[in-house]
C-alpha positions as CSV (number, residue, x, y, z in Angstrom):
1,X,68.4,-31.6,-62.6
2,X,67.0,-30.2,-59.3
3,X,65.0,-32.7,-57.3
4,X,61.3,-31.7,-57.1
5,X,58.2,-33.6,-56.2
6,X,54.8,-33.0,-57.8
7,X,51.7,-34.0,-55.9
8,X,48.5,-34.4,-57.9
9,X,45.1,-33.7,-56.5
10,X,43.9,-36.6,-58.6
11,X,40.1,-36.4,-58.4
12,X,40.3,-32.7,-59.1
13,X,42.2,-33.5,-62.3
14,X,40.1,-36.4,-63.5
15,X,36.8,-34.5,-63.0
16,X,38.3,-31.7,-65.0
17,X,39.4,-34.2,-67.7
18,X,35.9,-35.8,-67.8
19,X,34.2,-32.5,-68.4
20,X,36.9,-31.2,-70.7
21,X,37.3,-34.1,-73.2
22,X,34.3,-35.1,-75.3
23,X,32.6,-38.3,-74.1
24,X,32.5,-39.6,-77.7
25,X,36.0,-40.8,-77.0
26,X,35.4,-44.5,-76.3
27,X,37.0,-47.9,-76.2
28,X,36.0,-50.6,-78.7
29,X,33.3,-51.8,-76.4
30,X,31.8,-48.3,-76.2
31,X,33.1,-47.5,-72.7
32,X,33.9,-43.9,-72.3
33,X,37.6,-43.2,-71.8
34,X,37.6,-39.4,-72.0
35,X,38.6,-38.9,-68.3
36,X,41.5,-41.4,-68.7
37,X,42.8,-39.9,-71.8
38,X,42.4,-36.4,-70.5
39,X,44.2,-37.2,-67.3
40,X,47.1,-38.8,-69.2
41,X,47.4,-35.7,-71.4
42,X,47.4,-33.5,-68.2
43,X,50.2,-35.6,-66.7
44,X,52.2,-35.3,-69.9
45,X,51.8,-31.6,-70.0
46,X,52.5,-31.1,-66.2
47,X,55.7,-33.2,-66.2
48,X,57.0,-31.7,-69.4
49,X,56.3,-28.1,-68.2
50,X,57.5,-28.3,-64.6
51,X,60.0,-31.1,-64.8
52,X,59.5,-32.9,-61.5
53,X,61.7,-35.8,-60.6
54,X,59.1,-37.4,-58.4
55,X,55.4,-37.7,-58.8
56,X,52.5,-38.9,-56.6
57,X,48.8,-39.3,-57.4
58,X,47.1,-38.3,-54.1
59,X,43.8,-40.1,-53.6
60,X,40.5,-39.6,-51.8
61,X,40.3,-42.7,-49.7
62,X,37.4,-40.9,-48.0
63,X,36.1,-37.8,-49.8
64,X,33.9,-36.8,-46.8
65,X,35.4,-38.1,-43.6
66,X,33.0,-38.7,-40.7
67,X,35.1,-36.8,-38.3
68,X,34.8,-33.7,-40.4
69,X,31.0,-34.2,-40.8
70,X,30.7,-34.7,-37.0
71,X,32.1,-31.2,-36.5
72,X,30.1,-29.5,-39.4
73,X,27.2,-31.7,-40.6
74,X,26.8,-29.5,-43.8
75,X,30.4,-30.4,-44.9
76,X,30.0,-31.4,-48.6
77,X,26.5,-32.5,-47.8
78,X,25.2,-31.2,-51.2
79,X,27.4,-33.8,-53.0
80,X,26.0,-36.8,-51.2
81,X,23.7,-39.1,-53.3
82,X,23.6,-41.9,-50.7
83,X,24.3,-41.7,-47.0
84,X,26.1,-44.8,-45.7
85,X,25.6,-45.5,-41.9
86,X,28.9,-47.3,-41.6
87,X,31.5,-46.2,-44.1
88,X,32.0,-43.4,-46.6
89,X,28.9,-41.7,-48.1
90,X,28.5,-42.1,-51.8
91,X,29.5,-39.0,-53.8
92,X,27.7,-37.7,-56.8
93,X,29.8,-38.9,-59.7
94,X,28.5,-39.2,-63.3
95,X,28.2,-42.9,-64.2
96,X,30.5,-42.7,-67.2
97,X,33.2,-41.2,-65.0
98,X,32.6,-43.7,-62.2
99,X,33.2,-46.5,-64.6
100,X,36.6,-45.0,-65.6
101,X,38.1,-44.7,-62.1
102,X,39.4,-48.3,-61.9
103,X,41.0,-47.8,-65.4
104,X,42.5,-44.5,-64.2
105,X,44.2,-46.4,-61.3
106,X,45.4,-49.1,-63.7
107,X,46.8,-46.5,-66.0
108,X,48.7,-44.8,-63.2
109,X,50.0,-48.2,-62.1
110,X,51.5,-49.1,-65.5
111,X,53.1,-45.6,-65.6
112,X,54.8,-46.3,-62.3
113,X,53.0,-43.4,-60.6
114,X,52.1,-44.3,-57.0
115,X,48.5,-43.8,-55.8
116,X,48.6,-42.7,-52.2
117,X,45.6,-42.3,-49.9
118,X,44.9,-42.6,-46.2
119,X,42.0,-44.1,-44.4
120,X,39.4,-41.6,-43.2
121,X,41.2,-38.8,-45.0
122,X,40.9,-36.8,-48.2
123,X,43.5,-36.3,-50.9
124,X,43.9,-32.8,-49.5
125,X,45.2,-34.4,-46.3
126,X,47.5,-36.7,-48.1
127,X,48.9,-33.7,-50.0
128,X,49.2,-31.7,-46.8
129,X,51.2,-34.5,-45.1
130,X,53.5,-35.2,-48.0
131,X,54.1,-31.5,-48.7
132,X,54.8,-30.7,-45.0
133,X,57.4,-33.5,-44.7
134,X,59.0,-33.2,-48.2
135,X,62.7,-32.6,-48.2
136,X,62.6,-31.1,-51.7
137,X,60.6,-28.3,-53.4
138,X,57.0,-29.2,-54.0
139,X,54.5,-28.5,-56.8
140,X,50.8,-29.2,-55.8
141,X,48.6,-29.5,-58.8
142,X,45.0,-28.6,-57.9
143,X,42.0,-26.4,-58.7
144,X,41.1,-26.3,-55.0
145,X,41.8,-23.0,-53.2
146,X,41.8,-24.8,-49.8
147,X,45.3,-26.0,-50.6
148,X,46.6,-22.4,-50.7
149,X,47.2,-22.9,-47.0
150,X,50.1,-25.2,-47.8
151,X,52.1,-22.6,-49.8
152,X,55.5,-22.0,-48.2
153,X,57.9,-19.8,-50.2
154,X,60.9,-20.6,-47.9
155,X,60.5,-24.4,-48.5
156,X,59.6,-24.1,-52.2
157,X,56.0,-25.3,-51.8
158,X,53.8,-23.8,-54.4
159,X,50.5,-24.4,-56.2
160,X,50.1,-25.2,-59.9
161,X,46.5,-23.9,-60.1
162,X,44.3,-25.5,-62.7
163,X,41.0,-23.5,-62.1
164,X,41.4,-21.6,-65.4
165,X,42.1,-24.8,-67.4
166,X,45.2,-26.6,-68.5
167,X,46.0,-24.0,-71.1
168,X,46.1,-21.3,-68.4
169,X,48.0,-22.9,-65.6
170,X,49.0,-20.5,-62.9
171,X,51.8,-20.7,-60.3
172,X,50.4,-19.5,-57.0
173,X,52.9,-18.4,-54.3
174,X,52.5,-16.3,-51.2
175,X,52.6,-13.0,-53.2
176,X,49.8,-14.3,-55.4
177,X,47.6,-15.2,-52.4
178,X,48.3,-11.8,-50.8
179,X,47.5,-10.0,-54.0
180,X,44.3,-11.8,-54.6
181,X,42.9,-12.1,-51.1
182,X,44.8,-9.6,-48.9
183,X,46.1,-12.4,-46.6
184,X,49.3,-14.5,-46.6
185,X,49.1,-18.2,-47.4
186,X,49.7,-19.1,-43.8
187,X,46.5,-17.2,-42.9
188,X,44.4,-18.7,-45.7
189,X,42.8,-21.5,-43.7
190,X,41.6,-18.9,-41.1
191,X,40.4,-16.7,-43.9
192,X,38.4,-19.6,-45.4
193,X,36.9,-20.3,-42.0
194,X,35.7,-16.8,-41.6
195,X,34.5,-16.3,-45.2
196,X,33.0,-19.7,-45.6
197,X,32.9,-21.8,-48.8
198,X,29.5,-22.9,-50.3
199,X,31.3,-25.4,-52.5
200,X,32.3,-27.3,-49.4
201,X,29.2,-26.6,-47.3
202,X,31.1,-24.3,-44.9
203,X,28.8,-21.5,-43.7
204,X,31.4,-19.1,-42.6
205,X,30.6,-16.2,-40.2
206,X,27.4,-14.6,-41.2
207,X,28.1,-11.0,-42.4
208,X,31.8,-11.5,-42.6
209,X,32.9,-11.5,-46.3
210,X,36.3,-11.6,-47.9
211,X,37.2,-8.0,-47.3
212,X,36.2,-8.1,-43.6
213,X,38.0,-11.4,-43.1
214,X,41.2,-10.1,-44.7
215,X,41.1,-6.8,-42.7
216,X,40.6,-8.6,-39.4
217,X,43.4,-11.1,-40.1
218,X,45.7,-8.2,-41.1
219,X,45.0,-6.5,-37.8
220,X,45.1,-9.5,-35.6
221,X,47.2,-12.2,-37.4
222,X,45.1,-15.2,-36.9
223,X,41.6,-16.5,-36.0
224,X,42.8,-17.0,-32.4
225,X,44.0,-13.4,-32.4
226,X,40.7,-12.1,-33.7
227,X,38.7,-14.0,-31.2
228,X,40.9,-12.7,-28.4
229,X,40.5,-9.2,-29.7
230,X,36.7,-9.7,-29.9
231,X,36.7,-10.8,-26.2
232,X,38.5,-7.6,-25.1
233,X,36.5,-5.4,-27.4
234,X,39.4,-4.3,-29.7
235,X,38.6,-6.2,-32.9
236,X,36.9,-4.4,-35.8
237,X,33.6,-2.7,-35.5
238,X,30.9,-3.4,-32.9
239,X,28.9,-5.2,-35.6
240,X,31.8,-7.4,-36.6
241,X,32.5,-8.3,-33.0
242,X,28.9,-9.2,-32.4
243,X,28.9,-11.4,-35.5
244,X,32.0,-13.2,-34.6
245,X,30.9,-13.7,-31.0
246,X,27.6,-15.2,-32.3
247,X,29.5,-17.7,-34.4
248,X,31.5,-19.0,-31.4
249,X,30.2,-22.6,-31.8
250,X,31.1,-22.7,-35.5
251,X,34.5,-21.1,-34.9
252,X,35.3,-23.7,-32.2
253,X,35.1,-26.5,-34.7
254,X,35.6,-25.1,-38.2
255,X,39.4,-24.8,-38.1
256,X,39.8,-28.5,-37.6
257,X,37.6,-29.1,-40.7
258,X,39.3,-26.6,-43.0
259,X,43.0,-27.2,-42.0
260,X,44.5,-30.1,-43.9
261,X,46.2,-32.9,-42.0
262,X,50.0,-32.7,-41.8
263,X,51.0,-35.6,-39.7
264,X,49.8,-38.7,-41.6
265,X,52.1,-41.7,-42.1
266,X,52.2,-43.9,-45.2
267,X,53.6,-47.3,-46.2
268,X,56.8,-46.9,-48.2
269,X,56.4,-46.1,-51.9
270,X,58.7,-45.1,-54.8
271,X,57.7,-41.8,-56.3
272,X,60.7,-41.3,-58.7
273,X,60.0,-41.0,-62.4
274,X,61.2,-43.8,-64.7
275,X,59.3,-46.8,-63.3
276,X,56.8,-47.2,-66.2
277,X,56.1,-50.6,-67.5
278,X,56.0,-49.7,-71.2
279,X,54.9,-53.1,-72.4
280,X,51.9,-53.1,-70.0
281,X,51.2,-49.4,-70.8
282,X,51.0,-50.1,-74.6
283,X,48.8,-53.1,-74.0
284,X,46.5,-51.1,-71.8
285,X,46.4,-48.3,-74.4
286,X,45.6,-50.8,-77.2
287,X,42.8,-52.4,-75.2
288,X,41.1,-49.2,-74.1
289,X,41.9,-46.9,-77.1
290,X,44.1,-44.6,-75.0
291,X,46.3,-44.1,-78.1
292,X,48.5,-41.0,-78.3
293,X,47.5,-39.9,-74.7
294,X,49.4,-42.9,-73.3
295,X,52.3,-42.3,-75.7
296,X,52.6,-38.7,-74.6
297,X,52.5,-39.7,-70.9
298,X,55.2,-42.3,-71.4
299,X,57.4,-39.9,-73.3
300,X,57.1,-37.2,-70.6
301,X,57.8,-39.7,-67.8
302,X,60.9,-41.2,-69.5
303,X,63.4,-38.8,-68.0
């Protein structure tokens, strides 16, 4: 079997599980376990379908790093429910999901799936570093378009895209990005900077939409190339040049916010499948009514 690593954008998946599985699924004490069961079912399907030999649950140790907020204060600001002067701001998470996150981590532990995070960094950054330095093909499981920037056909880095649901998983490679947006995956971060992303609080360049951003990147290759062409008067239309010039302060800092980290280091961990503690897994399933979801995950991981 060909060695392949799968990197899970874990929060993206457990949020999807929480909203996709009825909250009437509870443990004996009434605690909701819909997100846990849904995540276990997702893992079972993903491992059975794509047959990785290695698996990592990438974690948001800091979902809104201060260094990104310092550069763009609006970054994910709409998701903050409590600002913390020293430390990570509190993200808006439904209480029934918040209560399940420790159990999610416990379930991953008994399944032998390492949870990997990095201080002052998001799961996207963990994924970026692991994918960049992987010595085998990589499947990144996410519903986040920002990670399209990591796609690398030559190295076998692709996205298993969950935005349309687990019954409609999509493999996204460079051709798919090009067909959808008119830019190559390697240009996607610059494309996102120009276009902006309201879901992340990124304003983009006012008046530059997807088509304009793609056209400019096709003509000039990169954001740096566009800005150089604006300076010498050769980029786009006079209106586009004026808009890009007016956004100079934003464009100075936005790339550092949008581009994921690629140079993080981690303590050693074992990401190979087959490390599940079946006794502990069954005990956890019995205690928390995880039932067939845990069984399916164990079966898929026993390879």
